[in-house]
N, C-alpha and C positions, 0 to 999 in steps of 0.2 A: 504494500500500500504506500502510495506517494504521500510524503509529509507535506501538509499545507500549513500556512501561518495566517492567522486571523487576528487582527487588532481592532479595537474599537476606540474611536476618538469622540469625546463629548465636549461640546462647547458650553462652558459656564453653566453646568447643570445646577438647578436650584433646589431640587427636592431629594432628600435622603431616601425617600421611598422609591423614587425612580432609579436612583443609582444602585440601591440594594437590589431592585428587580433586574437591572442591567447586569449586575454581578451574577445573579442566579441564572439568567438567560445565557450568559457567557459560559458558565459551567455546564449547563444543559446542552448547549450547542457547540461546545469545543472552541471557544475563542481563547486566545493565548494571553492577551493583555488588554488593559483599558487605560487610556490616558485622558485627562480632562484639564480644561483651563478654567480660570476664574477662581473666585473666593467664596461664592455662595454656598457650594456644597461643603467646604471646610467648616463654615460657621454652623452647619447643621449636622456635623458628624456625630454628635452625642445622641442623635436619633437613629443611628445606624439600624437598618432593617435587612441586613444580609442574613436571612434565616438559615441558609445552608452553609454559612461560613466559607463562601467562595473566596473571600479576601485572603484566606490562607494559601490558596493554590493559584490564584489569578492576580498578578500584579495590578494595582490600582494606583496610578501616579499622577500627581498634580504637576503640570508643565506650563511653561510660558507660551510655547508655540507647538501646536499639534503636528505641523508639517516637519518639525525637527525630529520626530519620532517614527517616521515612516521607515519600516525595515527594508533591507535590500530586496529588490525584485517585487516588492508589494505594489499593487495598483491602488491608487486613492479613489475610493468610491464615496461620493457625497450623497447623502440621502436627504432630499429636499423637495418640497412642493414648488416646482418652478416650471414654467412653460418650456417645452422642448426636451424635458428630461425623459429618460427611458422608463416605461412602466415596469415595475418589478417583475411581473409575470413574463416579460419578454427578455429580461436581463440574464446573461450568462455570467455567473460568478467566476472571477479568476481564482486560481489556486491560492495565491498569496494576495490577501486583500487587507486594506486599511479602510474600514468603514467610518465615515465621519458624520455625526449627527449634530444638528443645531440645537440651540437652547429651546426650552419649552415655550419661551415668550419672545422668540426672535428667529433669525435666519443665519445660515452659514455665510461667512463673509465672501465677497466677490473674489478676494485673493485666493481663498481655498477652492472656490468653484473653478476659477481659471486654471488652477494646478491639478484639478481632478482628472483622472483618466475616464471617469464616467460620472454622470449625475443621474440618480435613479429616484423615482417617486413611488409611493405606495398608493395605488388607486383606492380612494375612499371618499366618502361624503364628509368632508371636513378633515382636519389634521388629527393624527393620533398623538398621544403623549409620547415622551421620550422612551420610556420602558416598553410600551407597546410597539413602537417602531423598531427598536432593537430586536425584540422577540420575533416580529414578523420577518425581518430581513434575515436573521440567522436561521429561522425555520425554513425559509425559502431556499437558502443556501444548502441546508441539510437535505431537504426533500429532492433537490435537483442533483445531489451528489451521486456519483457512481459507486461510492463506498457506503451508501446508506444501509444500516442494519436495522431491521424492524422485525423482532421476533419475541417469543416469550421470555427468553433469557434477558433481553434488554428490559422488558417490562418488570420482571422480577427484581432486577438490579436497581431499577429507577424508582419504583413506587414507594410510597410512604410506608414506613415500618408498621404503622397501625392498620394498614389496609388488609382485610381478610376476605374481601369480596371474591366470588367465583361466578363464572358463567355456567349455569347448570343446564339450561335448555335454550337453544336458539330456535326461534320460530320465523318462518318466512312471512313477510307482510306484503 
């Protein structure tokens, strides 16, 4: 299996709930690192909502410039609602990607858009919040992957430890 690298860049996130959910999504969908700019999230750190403790395995680093943290051979993919962007369902994810998401209450800068290898939008009626956007993009990447694993072993490994539910009978509807 070919090793890919996925990084997430967040522009001045304000909500600890969203960043906690981004950490969880990054763990669920195999992102390697998260970088963020700004100070709003740092002020809210005491409300950390990283319920799966992904911070222990996925680096989360405050940086001055997201572009300085692009890994070698990674393509910059900006996720933004902007005219002429590629709809997510038509987008082919690169093996090595650096997905950049704007703030909940703003947009990605023109400088980053101009340096992006692709600008992608999630077709929706209105804009999604930060955590929802990251989840949708990373899920889309996974579901389009040739290395997708979807079986009972994955379910058993991934489900909540309190889950005891079983499918006893399937009926055709």
